[in-house]
C-alpha positions as CSV (number, residue, x, y, z in Angstrom):
1,M,0.0,0.0,0.0
2,K,1.3,3.4,-0.9
3,H,2.0,5.7,2.1
4,P,-0.2,8.8,2.0
5,L,1.4,12.2,1.6
6,F,-1.4,13.8,3.5
7,N,-3.1,12.1,6.5
8,H,-6.2,14.2,6.7
9,W,-8.1,16.7,4.5
10,S,-7.2,19.6,6.9
11,E,-3.4,18.9,6.7
12,T,-1.5,21.5,4.8
13,K,2.2,22.0,3.9
14,Y,4.1,25.2,3.3
15,L,5.1,25.4,-0.4
16,K,8.5,26.8,0.6
17,D,9.2,23.5,2.4
18,I,8.2,21.2,-0.5
19,V,8.9,22.9,-3.8
20,T,12.2,21.8,-5.5
21,N,11.7,23.0,-9.1
22,P,14.0,26.0,-9.7
23,L,11.4,27.6,-11.9
24,I,8.8,27.8,-9.2
25,E,9.1,30.7,-6.8
26,V,6.9,30.6,-3.7
27,G,6.0,33.1,-1.0
28,E,6.8,32.7,2.7
29,Y,3.4,31.7,3.9
30,S,1.7,30.1,0.9
31,Y,0.5,26.5,1.5
32,Y,-1.0,23.5,-0.2
33,S,-3.4,20.7,0.7
34,G,-3.2,17.7,-1.5
35,Y,-5.2,15.2,0.5
36,Y,-7.8,14.1,-2.1
37,G,-5.3,13.7,-4.9
38,N,-2.6,12.3,-2.6
39,Q,0.1,14.0,-4.8
40,N,2.9,16.4,-4.0
41,F,2.4,19.9,-5.3
42,E,4.7,19.8,-8.3
43,D,3.4,16.5,-9.6
44,G,-0.2,17.1,-8.7
45,C,-0.8,20.7,-9.5
46,V,1.8,22.1,-11.9
47,R,1.7,20.9,-15.5
48,Y,3.9,21.5,-18.5
49,L,6.8,23.2,-16.6
50,W,10.4,22.1,-17.2
51,G,12.5,21.8,-14.1
52,D,11.3,18.7,-12.3
53,A,13.8,15.9,-11.7
54,K,12.6,13.8,-14.7
55,S,12.7,16.7,-17.3
56,Q,16.1,17.9,-16.0
57,A,17.5,14.4,-16.5
58,L,16.3,14.3,-20.1
59,F,17.6,17.6,-21.4
60,N,18.4,21.2,-20.5
61,P,16.6,23.6,-23.0
62,I,18.3,26.7,-21.6
63,E,21.8,25.4,-22.4
64,Q,21.0,23.2,-25.3
65,M,18.5,25.3,-27.2
66,G,18.8,28.8,-25.7
67,W,15.1,28.9,-24.6
68,H,13.7,31.4,-22.2
69,L,11.6,29.2,-19.9
70,D,8.3,29.9,-18.1
71,K,8.4,30.6,-14.4
72,L,5.6,30.1,-11.9
73,I,5.6,32.8,-9.2
74,I,3.2,32.3,-6.2
75,G,2.8,35.2,-3.8
76,N,3.2,35.3,0.0
77,Y,-0.4,34.5,1.2
78,V,-1.8,31.9,-1.3
79,C,-3.7,28.8,-0.4
80,I,-4.0,26.1,-3.0
81,A,-6.6,23.3,-2.5
82,S,-6.4,19.7,-3.4
83,G,-7.4,19.1,-7.0
84,V,-6.2,22.5,-8.3
85,I,-4.2,22.3,-11.6
86,I,-2.0,25.1,-12.8
87,L,-1.4,24.8,-16.6
88,M,1.9,26.4,-17.7
89,G,2.7,27.2,-21.3
90,G,4.8,24.2,-22.1
91,N,7.9,26.4,-22.4
92,H,7.0,27.4,-26.0
93,N,8.3,24.2,-27.5
94,H,5.4,23.7,-29.9
95,H,5.8,24.2,-33.6
96,S,4.1,27.5,-34.6
97,E,3.7,26.4,-38.2
98,W,1.4,23.5,-37.2
99,I,-2.4,23.7,-37.3
100,T,-4.0,25.1,-34.3
101,V,-7.5,25.7,-32.8
102,Y,-6.6,29.3,-31.9
103,P,-9.6,31.2,-33.2
104,F,-8.2,34.7,-33.6
105,A,-6.6,36.3,-36.6
106,E,-3.1,37.7,-36.0
């Protein structure tokens, strides 16, 4: 049986104590409750942001491709509930000449 990261729905963790991604900046008192999803903040909430251990092991787009990467900045007094998903831009590694569903003219 997998050990739960959160023991009760009211349990919270300060983001400053659990975030390891260098592209996520968190405030002093911001916190997260991930009881219902039973996932840590970076795996459960933040999507499409380079900088986690797995993506760092695969490649470094800053050094290898000269990309300017997205950064997630969370203020000092933010509470993030279980189930919240923060969608980042994917670090702009999509081909702009491919077809899109973007409905607006340039």
